[in-house]
N, CA, C and O atoms as a CHARMM CRD file, in Angstrom:
* protein
*
  304
    1    1 MET  N     84.13800 129.15100  87.37900 PROA 1      0.00000
    2    1 MET  CA    83.00000 128.78000  88.47000 PROA 1      0.00000
    3    1 MET  C     82.08800 127.99900  88.00200 PROA 1      0.00000
    4    1 MET  O     81.51300 128.70800  87.17600 PROA 1      0.00000
    5    2 VAL  N     81.49500 126.79400  88.00600 PROA 2      0.00000
    6    2 VAL  CA    80.56500 125.27700  87.42500 PROA 2      0.00000
    7    2 VAL  C     79.05500 126.29700  89.18400 PROA 2      0.00000
    8    2 VAL  O     78.97700 126.72000  90.33800 PROA 2      0.00000
    9    3 SER  N     78.18400 125.98300  87.61400 PROA 3      0.00000
   10    3 SER  CA    76.63400 125.71800  89.03200 PROA 3      0.00000
   11    3 SER  C     76.19000 124.87700  89.60600 PROA 3      0.00000
   12    3 SER  O     75.82100 123.90200  88.95100 PROA 3      0.00000
   13    4 THR  N     76.09200 124.86800  90.47500 PROA 4      0.00000
   14    4 THR  CA    75.21400 123.75900  91.39700 PROA 4      0.00000
   15    4 THR  C     73.81700 123.61900  90.86800 PROA 4      0.00000
   16    4 THR  O     73.12500 122.62400  90.65500 PROA 4      0.00000
   17    5 ARG  N     73.61100 124.85800  90.72200 PROA 5      0.00000
   18    5 ARG  CA    71.60400 125.10500  90.96800 PROA 5      0.00000
   19    5 ARG  C     71.60600 123.17100  89.96900 PROA 5      0.00000
   20    5 ARG  O     71.53700 122.11100  90.59100 PROA 5      0.00000
   21    6 ARG  N     71.71600 123.29300  88.21400 PROA 6      0.00000
   22    6 ARG  CA    71.39700 121.86900  87.85300 PROA 6      0.00000
   23    6 ARG  C     72.62200 120.43800  87.79000 PROA 6      0.00000
   24    6 ARG  O     73.07100 119.67000  86.93900 PROA 6      0.00000
   25    7 PRO  N     72.74400 120.64900  88.98600 PROA 7      0.00000
   26    7 PRO  CA    74.06000 119.21200  89.23600 PROA 7      0.00000
   27    7 PRO  C     73.30400 117.95200  88.37000 PROA 7      0.00000
   28    7 PRO  O     73.51200 116.79300  88.73000 PROA 7      0.00000
   29    8 ARG  N     72.27500 118.28600  87.02700 PROA 8      0.00000
   30    8 ARG  CA    71.71100 116.68500  86.24300 PROA 8      0.00000
   31    8 ARG  C     71.56300 117.39300  85.52700 PROA 8      0.00000
   32    8 ARG  O     71.74700 118.59600  85.71100 PROA 8      0.00000
   33    9 ASP  N     70.98500 116.61300  83.93200 PROA 9      0.00000
   34    9 ASP  CA    71.16800 117.37600  82.96400 PROA 9      0.00000
   35    9 ASP  C     69.84900 117.14900  83.03600 PROA 9      0.00000
   36    9 ASP  O     69.38500 116.32500  83.82400 PROA 9      0.00000
   37   10 PRO  N     68.89900 118.07100  81.97700 PROA 10     0.00000
   38   10 PRO  CA    67.55100 117.66200  82.05200 PROA 10     0.00000
   39   10 PRO  C     67.21700 117.25500  81.01100 PROA 10     0.00000
   40   10 PRO  O     66.64000 116.16800  81.03900 PROA 10     0.00000
   41   11 PHE  N     67.34700 117.67900  80.14600 PROA 11     0.00000
   42   11 PHE  CA    67.28600 115.94500  78.99900 PROA 11     0.00000
   43   11 PHE  C     67.11700 114.86600  79.30900 PROA 11     0.00000
   44   11 PHE  O     66.10900 114.23100  78.99700 PROA 11     0.00000
   45   12 ALA  N     68.03900 114.43000  79.97300 PROA 12     0.00000
   46   12 ALA  CA    68.31800 112.60100  81.19900 PROA 12     0.00000
   47   12 ALA  C     66.96800 112.18300  81.66300 PROA 12     0.00000
   48   12 ALA  O     66.19800 111.22900  81.54900 PROA 12     0.00000
   49   13 ASP  N     67.05200 113.49800  82.31700 PROA 13     0.00000
   50   13 ASP  CA    65.66300 113.40400  83.23500 PROA 13     0.00000
   51   13 ASP  C     63.88300 113.52000  83.11700 PROA 13     0.00000
   52   13 ASP  O     62.97200 113.21200  83.88500 PROA 13     0.00000
   53   14 ALA  N     63.94600 114.19000  81.60400 PROA 14     0.00000
   54   14 ALA  CA    62.76900 113.49300  81.12800 PROA 14     0.00000
   55   14 ALA  C     63.04900 112.51300  80.42000 PROA 14     0.00000
   56   14 ALA  O     62.42000 111.45900  80.51600 PROA 14     0.00000
   57   15 GLU  N     63.82700 112.64800  79.76500 PROA 15     0.00000
   58   15 GLU  CA    64.10600 111.08900  79.10300 PROA 15     0.00000
   59   15 GLU  C     63.46000 109.88300  79.84000 PROA 15     0.00000
   60   15 GLU  O     62.88200 108.95500  79.27500 PROA 15     0.00000
   61   16 ALA  N     63.61300 110.00600  81.00100 PROA 16     0.00000
   62   16 ALA  CA    63.32300 108.83200  82.50000 PROA 16     0.00000
   63   16 ALA  C     62.23100 109.06800  83.01700 PROA 16     0.00000
   64   16 ALA  O     61.75300 108.25700  83.81000 PROA 16     0.00000
   65   17 VAL  N     61.64400 110.11900  82.72400 PROA 17     0.00000
   66   17 VAL  CA    60.46000 110.42400  82.55600 PROA 17     0.00000
   67   17 VAL  C     59.27900 109.62600  81.71100 PROA 17     0.00000
   68   17 VAL  O     58.67900 108.60700  82.05400 PROA 17     0.00000
   69   18 PHE  N     59.13800 110.38300  80.53500 PROA 18     0.00000
   70   18 PHE  CA    58.49000 109.53300  79.53500 PROA 18     0.00000
   71   18 PHE  C     58.70600 108.26100  79.03400 PROA 18     0.00000
   72   18 PHE  O     57.91500 107.48400  78.49900 PROA 18     0.00000
   73   19 SER  N     59.85200 108.16000  79.27300 PROA 19     0.00000
   74   19 SER  CA    60.76100 106.57200  78.59600 PROA 19     0.00000
   75   19 SER  C     59.68500 105.71700  78.88100 PROA 19     0.00000
   76   19 SER  O     59.07900 105.90100  79.93700 PROA 19     0.00000
   77   20 LYS  N     59.15800 104.32900  77.71900 PROA 20     0.00000
   78   20 LYS  CA    58.49200 103.62900  78.43600 PROA 20     0.00000
   79   20 LYS  C     59.81300 102.35200  79.12000 PROA 20     0.00000
   80   20 LYS  O     60.93100 101.98600  78.75600 PROA 20     0.00000
   81   21 GLY  N     58.56400 101.91200  80.64900 PROA 21     0.00000
   82   21 GLY  CA    59.62900 101.46700  81.00600 PROA 21     0.00000
   83   21 GLY  C     59.82000  99.59700  80.68000 PROA 21     0.00000
   84   21 GLY  O     59.07300  99.24700  79.76600 PROA 21     0.00000
   85   22 PRO  N     60.32200  98.91100  81.03200 PROA 22     0.00000
   86   22 PRO  CA    60.11500  97.31800  81.13300 PROA 22     0.00000
   87   22 PRO  C     58.79900  96.96100  80.43800 PROA 22     0.00000
   88   22 PRO  O     57.86000  97.46400  81.05400 PROA 22     0.00000
   89   23 ALA  N     58.30400  96.07400  79.07200 PROA 23     0.00000
   90   23 ALA  CA    57.64500  95.82900  78.98000 PROA 23     0.00000
   91   23 ALA  C     57.12900  94.96500  80.18100 PROA 23     0.00000
   92   23 ALA  O     57.87600  94.11800  80.67200 PROA 23     0.00000
   93   24 LYS  N     56.07600  95.13200  80.58100 PROA 24     0.00000
   94   24 LYS  CA    55.00100  94.33000  81.12800 PROA 24     0.00000
   95   24 LYS  C     54.72700  93.05200  80.83600 PROA 24     0.00000
   96   24 LYS  O     54.12300  93.12000  79.76500 PROA 24     0.00000
   97   25 PRO  N     54.83800  91.57000  81.25000 PROA 25     0.00000
   98   25 PRO  CA    53.97900  90.78100  80.08200 PROA 25     0.00000
   99   25 PRO  C     52.64600  91.17100  80.95400 PROA 25     0.00000
  100   25 PRO  O     52.28600  91.68300  82.01400 PROA 25     0.00000
  101   26 SER  N     51.94000  90.25900  79.15000 PROA 26     0.00000
  102   26 SER  CA    50.49900  89.64200  79.36500 PROA 26     0.00000
  103   26 SER  C     49.43500  88.86300  79.53300 PROA 26     0.00000
  104   26 SER  O     49.21800  87.82500  78.90900 PROA 26     0.00000
  105   27 ALA  N     48.94800  89.20400  80.13300 PROA 27     0.00000
  106   27 ALA  CA    48.25500  87.98100  80.95800 PROA 27     0.00000
  107   27 ALA  C     48.17400  87.34900  79.21700 PROA 27     0.00000
  108   27 ALA  O     48.68800  87.86000  78.22100 PROA 27     0.00000
  109   28 PRO  N     47.31400  86.03900  79.31600 PROA 28     0.00000
  110   28 PRO  CA    47.06500  85.31300  78.38500 PROA 28     0.00000
  111   28 PRO  C     45.83600  85.60500  78.19400 PROA 28     0.00000
  112   28 PRO  O     45.06000  85.51300  79.14500 PROA 28     0.00000
  113   29 PRO  N     45.25200  86.13800  76.57700 PROA 29     0.00000
  114   29 PRO  CA    43.80400  85.99800  76.60500 PROA 29     0.00000
  115   29 PRO  C     43.43300  85.20800  77.48600 PROA 29     0.00000
  116   29 PRO  O     44.13400  84.29000  77.91100 PROA 29     0.00000
  117   30 PRO  N     41.35200  85.68400  78.17400 PROA 30     0.00000
  118   30 PRO  CA    41.26200  84.61100  78.45800 PROA 30     0.00000
  119   30 PRO  C     40.31200  83.20800  77.70800 PROA 30     0.00000
  120   30 PRO  O     40.21000  83.12900  76.48400 PROA 30     0.00000
  121   31 PRO  N     39.71500  82.24500  78.58400 PROA 31     0.00000
  122   31 PRO  CA    39.39900  81.28400  77.21000 PROA 31     0.00000
  123   31 PRO  C     37.88500  81.68100  76.65600 PROA 31     0.00000
  124   31 PRO  O     37.07700  82.32300  77.32700 PROA 31     0.00000
  125   32 LYS  N     37.61200  81.12600  75.15000 PROA 32     0.00000
  126   32 LYS  CA    36.11200  81.86200  75.16500 PROA 32     0.00000
  127   32 LYS  C     35.41800  80.81800  75.49600 PROA 32     0.00000
  128   32 LYS  O     36.09900  79.79800  75.39100 PROA 32     0.00000
  129   33 PRO  N     34.21300  80.60400  75.90100 PROA 33     0.00000
  130   33 PRO  CA    33.59400  79.82400  75.79400 PROA 33     0.00000
  131   33 PRO  C     33.26100  78.66100  74.86300 PROA 33     0.00000
  132   33 PRO  O     33.52600  78.55600  73.66600 PROA 33     0.00000
  133   34 ALA  N     32.38800  77.49900  75.96200 PROA 34     0.00000
  134   34 ALA  CA    32.38200  76.31100  75.14300 PROA 34     0.00000
  135   34 ALA  C     30.98000  77.09000  74.35300 PROA 34     0.00000
  136   34 ALA  O     30.21500  77.85500  74.93800 PROA 34     0.00000
  137   35 ALA  N     30.88200  76.72600  73.04800 PROA 35     0.00000
  138   35 ALA  CA    29.74200  77.37200  72.54800 PROA 35     0.00000
  139   35 ALA  C     28.86500  76.28600  73.26400 PROA 35     0.00000
  140   35 ALA  O     29.41200  75.65500  74.16800 PROA 35     0.00000
  141   36 ILE  N     27.14100  75.91400  72.85100 PROA 36     0.00000
  142   36 ILE  CA    26.21900  75.60500  73.76400 PROA 36     0.00000
  143   36 ILE  C     25.67000  74.99000  72.76200 PROA 36     0.00000
  144   36 ILE  O     25.57000  75.78600  71.82800 PROA 36     0.00000
  145   37 PRO  N     24.91300  73.07100  72.26700 PROA 37     0.00000
  146   37 PRO  CA    24.78700  72.63200  71.58900 PROA 37     0.00000
  147   37 PRO  C     23.43000  73.23300  71.63600 PROA 37     0.00000
  148   37 PRO  O     22.74400  73.53300  72.61400 PROA 37     0.00000
  149   38 GLY  N     23.00000  73.43200  69.31900 PROA 38     0.00000
  150   38 GLY  CA    21.17600  73.85700  69.49700 PROA 38     0.00000
  151   38 GLY  C     21.17000  75.70500  69.74800 PROA 38     0.00000
  152   38 GLY  O     20.23500  76.47000  69.51100 PROA 38     0.00000
  153   39 ALA  N     22.42200  76.01300  70.24900 PROA 39     0.00000
  154   39 ALA  CA    21.42400  78.08800  70.60300 PROA 39     0.00000
  155   39 ALA  C     21.45700  78.51400  68.71600 PROA 39     0.00000
  156   39 ALA  O     21.78100  77.83600  67.74100 PROA 39     0.00000
  157   40 ARG  N     20.96400  79.91600  68.85400 PROA 40     0.00000
  158   40 ARG  CA    20.24400  79.72200  67.81700 PROA 40     0.00000
  159   40 ARG  C     20.78000  81.39300  68.32400 PROA 40     0.00000
  160   40 ARG  O     20.77800  82.01900  69.38500 PROA 40     0.00000
  161   41 GLN  N     21.41000  81.77900  66.27200 PROA 41     0.00000
  162   41 GLN  CA    22.11500  82.83200  66.94200 PROA 41     0.00000
  163   41 GLN  C     21.18200  84.13400  66.14100 PROA 41     0.00000
  164   41 GLN  O     20.74700  83.89800  65.01400 PROA 41     0.00000
  165   42 SER  N     20.96000  85.25100  66.67300 PROA 42     0.00000
  166   42 SER  CA    20.92500  86.63100  65.71500 PROA 42     0.00000
  167   42 SER  C     20.69700  87.34600  64.99500 PROA 42     0.00000
  168   42 SER  O     20.76800  88.55600  65.21100 PROA 42     0.00000
  169   43 VAL  N     20.12200  86.49100  63.19200 PROA 43     0.00000
  170   43 VAL  CA    20.85700  87.17400  61.89700 PROA 43     0.00000
  171   43 VAL  C     19.37700  89.10500  61.59100 PROA 43     0.00000
  172   43 VAL  O     18.42900  89.65700  62.14900 PROA 43     0.00000
  173   44 THR  N     20.16500  89.22500  60.49200 PROA 44     0.00000
  174   44 THR  CA    18.95300  90.57200  60.16800 PROA 44     0.00000
  175   44 THR  C     19.69000  89.76500  58.79500 PROA 44     0.00000
  176   44 THR  O     20.73200  89.47300  58.20700 PROA 44     0.00000
  177   45 LEU  N     17.31400  89.63700  58.87100 PROA 45     0.00000
  178   45 LEU  CA    17.25800  88.96100  56.90500 PROA 45     0.00000
  179   45 LEU  C     16.21000  89.17100  56.25700 PROA 45     0.00000
  180   45 LEU  O     15.13000  88.61000  56.44400 PROA 45     0.00000
  181   46 ARG  N     16.62800  90.54800  54.91200 PROA 46     0.00000
  182   46 ARG  CA    15.25400  90.62500  53.93400 PROA 46     0.00000
  183   46 ARG  C     14.59100  90.02600  53.62700 PROA 46     0.00000
  184   46 ARG  O     15.01200  89.51200  52.59100 PROA 46     0.00000
  185   47 ILE  N     13.20100  89.49900  53.98900 PROA 47     0.00000
  186   47 ILE  CA    12.49300  88.85800  53.78300 PROA 47     0.00000
  187   47 ILE  C     10.59000  89.05600  52.89600 PROA 47     0.00000
  188   47 ILE  O      9.68100  88.91000  53.71300 PROA 47     0.00000
  189   48 ASP  N     10.28800  89.24800  51.92700 PROA 48     0.00000
  190   48 ASP  CA     9.63900  89.69500  50.27000 PROA 48     0.00000
  191   48 ASP  C      8.66100  89.88000  52.06100 PROA 48     0.00000
  192   48 ASP  O      8.70700  89.15900  53.05900 PROA 48     0.00000
  193   49 GLU  N      8.08200  90.82700  51.85100 PROA 49     0.00000
  194   49 GLU  CA     6.07300  91.36600  52.92700 PROA 49     0.00000
  195   49 GLU  C      5.50000  90.28900  53.10300 PROA 49     0.00000
  196   49 GLU  O      5.29800  89.90400  54.25500 PROA 49     0.00000
  197   50 ASP  N      4.87500  89.12300  51.40500 PROA 50     0.00000
  198   50 ASP  CA     4.00800  87.94900  51.44300 PROA 50     0.00000
  199   50 ASP  C      4.49300  87.20800  51.78200 PROA 50     0.00000
  200   50 ASP  O      3.67000  86.31400  51.98000 PROA 50     0.00000
  201   51 VAL  N      5.94700  86.72500  52.17200 PROA 51     0.00000
  202   51 VAL  CA     6.32800  85.54800  52.97800 PROA 51     0.00000
  203   51 VAL  C      6.20800  85.85600  54.02100 PROA 51     0.00000
  204   51 VAL  O      5.63100  84.90800  54.55200 PROA 51     0.00000
  205   52 LEU  N      6.47300  87.04500  55.16500 PROA 52     0.00000
  206   52 LEU  CA     6.75800  86.95500  56.10000 PROA 52     0.00000
  207   52 LEU  C      5.09300  86.83900  56.93100 PROA 52     0.00000
  208   52 LEU  O      4.59700  86.29700  57.91900 PROA 52     0.00000
  209   53 GLU  N      4.63900  87.82600  55.67200 PROA 53     0.00000
  210   53 GLU  CA     2.47500  87.63400  56.47200 PROA 53     0.00000
  211   53 GLU  C      2.48900  86.10900  56.34800 PROA 53     0.00000
  212   53 GLU  O      1.86800  85.52600  57.23700 PROA 53     0.00000
  213   54 HSD  N      3.00900  85.44000  55.52600 PROA 54     0.00000
  214   54 HSD  CA     2.31300  84.17300  55.97900 PROA 54     0.00000
  215   54 HSD  C      2.88900  83.03800  56.61100 PROA 54     0.00000
  216   54 HSD  O      2.45200  81.88800  56.56200 PROA 54     0.00000
  217   55 PHE  N      4.35200  83.62200  57.47500 PROA 55     0.00000
  218   55 PHE  CA     4.62800  82.81700  58.88800 PROA 55     0.00000
  219   55 PHE  C      3.68200  83.30700  60.19500 PROA 55     0.00000
  220   55 PHE  O      3.25500  82.72500  61.19300 PROA 55     0.00000
  221   56 GLN  N      3.56100  84.91600  59.58000 PROA 56     0.00000
  222   56 GLN  CA     2.69100  85.84500  60.87500 PROA 56     0.00000
  223   56 GLN  C      1.85000  85.37400  60.70500 PROA 56     0.00000
  224   56 GLN  O      1.22100  85.46400  61.75900 PROA 56     0.00000
  225   57 ALA  N      1.16400  84.72400  59.85700 PROA 57     0.00000
  226   57 ALA  CA    -0.61700  85.02300  60.49600 PROA 57     0.00000
  227   57 ALA  C     -0.80200  83.39000  61.20600 PROA 57     0.00000
  228   57 ALA  O     -2.00600  83.49600  61.43600 PROA 57     0.00000
  229   58 ASP  N     -0.56900  82.45100  61.53700 PROA 58     0.00000
  230   58 ASP  CA    -0.60400  82.11500  62.43500 PROA 58     0.00000
  231   58 ASP  C     -0.29800  81.92800  64.00700 PROA 58     0.00000
  232   58 ASP  O     -0.63200  81.04300  64.79600 PROA 58     0.00000
  233   59 GLY  N      0.67600  83.42300  64.20000 PROA 59     0.00000
  234   59 GLY  CA     0.09300  83.65700  65.97600 PROA 59     0.00000
  235   59 GLY  C      1.69000  83.43300  65.60700 PROA 59     0.00000
  236   59 GLY  O      2.27500  83.57300  64.53300 PROA 59     0.00000
  237   60 PRO  N      2.32500  82.90100  67.32900 PROA 60     0.00000
  238   60 PRO  CA     3.62600  83.26400  67.36700 PROA 60     0.00000
  239   60 PRO  C      3.54200  81.65600  67.23500 PROA 60     0.00000
  240   60 PRO  O      2.73100  80.73900  67.11100 PROA 60     0.00000
  241   61 GLY  N      5.38700  82.02300  67.38000 PROA 61     0.00000
  242   61 GLY  CA     5.49400  80.50500  67.33900 PROA 61     0.00000
  243   61 GLY  C      6.02600  81.15300  65.79900 PROA 61     0.00000
  244   61 GLY  O      6.92800  80.39200  65.44900 PROA 61     0.00000
  245   62 TRP  N      5.89800  81.92800  65.03600 PROA 62     0.00000
  246   62 TRP  CA     6.30900  81.93200  63.77100 PROA 62     0.00000
  247   62 TRP  C      7.85300  82.18800  63.15900 PROA 62     0.00000
  248   62 TRP  O      7.99300  81.79700  62.00000 PROA 62     0.00000
  249   63 GLN  N      8.89300  82.72700  63.72000 PROA 63     0.00000
  250   63 GLN  CA     9.67100  82.22000  63.56300 PROA 63     0.00000
  251   63 GLN  C     10.59600  80.72400  63.66100 PROA 63     0.00000
  252   63 GLN  O     11.63100  80.37500  63.09200 PROA 63     0.00000
  253   64 ASP  N      9.84300  80.15000  64.49800 PROA 64     0.00000
  254   64 ASP  CA    10.26600  78.70000  64.77000 PROA 64     0.00000
  255   64 ASP  C      9.46600  77.82000  64.03600 PROA 64     0.00000
  256   64 ASP  O      9.66500  76.60700  63.97200 PROA 64     0.00000
  257   65 ARG  N      8.18600  78.67600  63.25400 PROA 65     0.00000
  258   65 ARG  CA     8.48300  77.29600  62.26200 PROA 65     0.00000
  259   65 ARG  C      9.14600  78.35500  61.08800 PROA 65     0.00000
  260   65 ARG  O      9.36900  78.09000  59.90700 PROA 65     0.00000
  261   66 MET  N      9.30400  79.20200  61.56500 PROA 66     0.00000
  262   66 MET  CA    10.20200  79.88100  59.12100 PROA 66     0.00000
  263   66 MET  C     11.51300  78.85700  60.14500 PROA 66     0.00000
  264   66 MET  O     11.02000  77.73000  60.19600 PROA 66     0.00000
  265   67 ASN  N     12.45600  78.84300  60.67400 PROA 67     0.00000
  266   67 ASN  CA    13.07700  77.97100  60.37600 PROA 67     0.00000
  267   67 ASN  C     13.19600  76.99100  60.85300 PROA 67     0.00000
  268   67 ASN  O     14.23200  76.63500  61.41600 PROA 67     0.00000
  269   68 ALA  N     11.76200  76.04600  60.70700 PROA 68     0.00000
  270   68 ALA  CA    11.83100  74.20200  60.14000 PROA 68     0.00000
  271   68 ALA  C     11.88600  74.20700  58.72100 PROA 68     0.00000
  272   68 ALA  O     12.44700  73.53600  57.85500 PROA 68     0.00000
  273   69 ALA  N     11.03000  75.29900  58.77000 PROA 69     0.00000
  274   69 ALA  CA    10.77000  75.46400  56.22300 PROA 69     0.00000
  275   69 ALA  C     11.89200  75.53200  56.27300 PROA 69     0.00000
  276   69 ALA  O     12.31800  74.41100  55.99500 PROA 69     0.00000
  277   70 LEU  N     13.31400  76.71400  56.62200 PROA 70     0.00000
  278   70 LEU  CA    14.16500  76.41600  56.04400 PROA 70     0.00000
  279   70 LEU  C     15.25100  75.67900  56.50300 PROA 70     0.00000
  280   70 LEU  O     16.33700  76.21000  56.26900 PROA 70     0.00000
  281   71 ARG  N     15.28500  74.56800  57.11200 PROA 71     0.00000
  282   71 ARG  CA    15.33500  73.59800  57.73100 PROA 71     0.00000
  283   71 ARG  C     15.34600  72.39500  56.62200 PROA 71     0.00000
  284   71 ARG  O     16.32100  71.69800  56.34100 PROA 71     0.00000
  285   72 ALA  N     14.32500  72.33300  56.18200 PROA 72     0.00000
  286   72 ALA  CA    13.93300  71.23600  55.06100 PROA 72     0.00000
  287   72 ALA  C     13.87400  71.73100  53.78600 PROA 72     0.00000
  288   72 ALA  O     13.49000  70.90200  52.96100 PROA 72     0.00000
  289   73 ALA  N     14.14700  72.87500  53.34200 PROA 73     0.00000
  290   73 ALA  CA    14.46600  73.62600  52.36700 PROA 73     0.00000
  291   73 ALA  C     15.92800  73.33200  52.08900 PROA 73     0.00000
  292   73 ALA  O     16.50900  73.14700  51.01900 PROA 73     0.00000
  293   74 ALA  N     16.27900  73.33700  53.09800 PROA 74     0.00000
  294   74 ALA  CA    18.14500  73.33400  53.32800 PROA 74     0.00000
  295   74 ALA  C     18.37900  71.73700  53.05800 PROA 74     0.00000
  296   74 ALA  O     19.56000  71.63600  52.72600 PROA 74     0.00000
  297   75 GLY  N     17.96700  70.87300  53.05700 PROA 75     0.00000
  298   75 GLY  CA    17.33700  69.23200  53.73300 PROA 75     0.00000
  299   75 GLY  C     18.61600  68.47700  54.97700 PROA 75     0.00000
  300   75 GLY  O     19.45700  67.60700  54.74800 PROA 75     0.00000
  301   76 LEU  N     18.29400  69.28800  56.40600 PROA 76     0.00000
  302   76 LEU  CA    18.54500  69.59300  57.30100 PROA 76     0.00000
  303   76 LEU  C     17.10400  68.24800  58.49700 PROA 76     0.00000
  304   76 LEU  O     17.08300  68.30500  59.72700 PROA 76     0.00000
């Protein structure tokens, strides 16, 4: 006599539950924003203390003055 308590294969049922379904189509990556002309980038830079004091001595705007000096040194 065949028992009807478990008419299905438990292994097959478990495989159906835990198996990956059909692959979902992935959305295309969002487009990268266009670069802003003249935008500045934040960087970490190690500078000698006396050089930093020289640029900071004239007060606010020292980063702009340092940027101008670097541009001139680079020939830009």
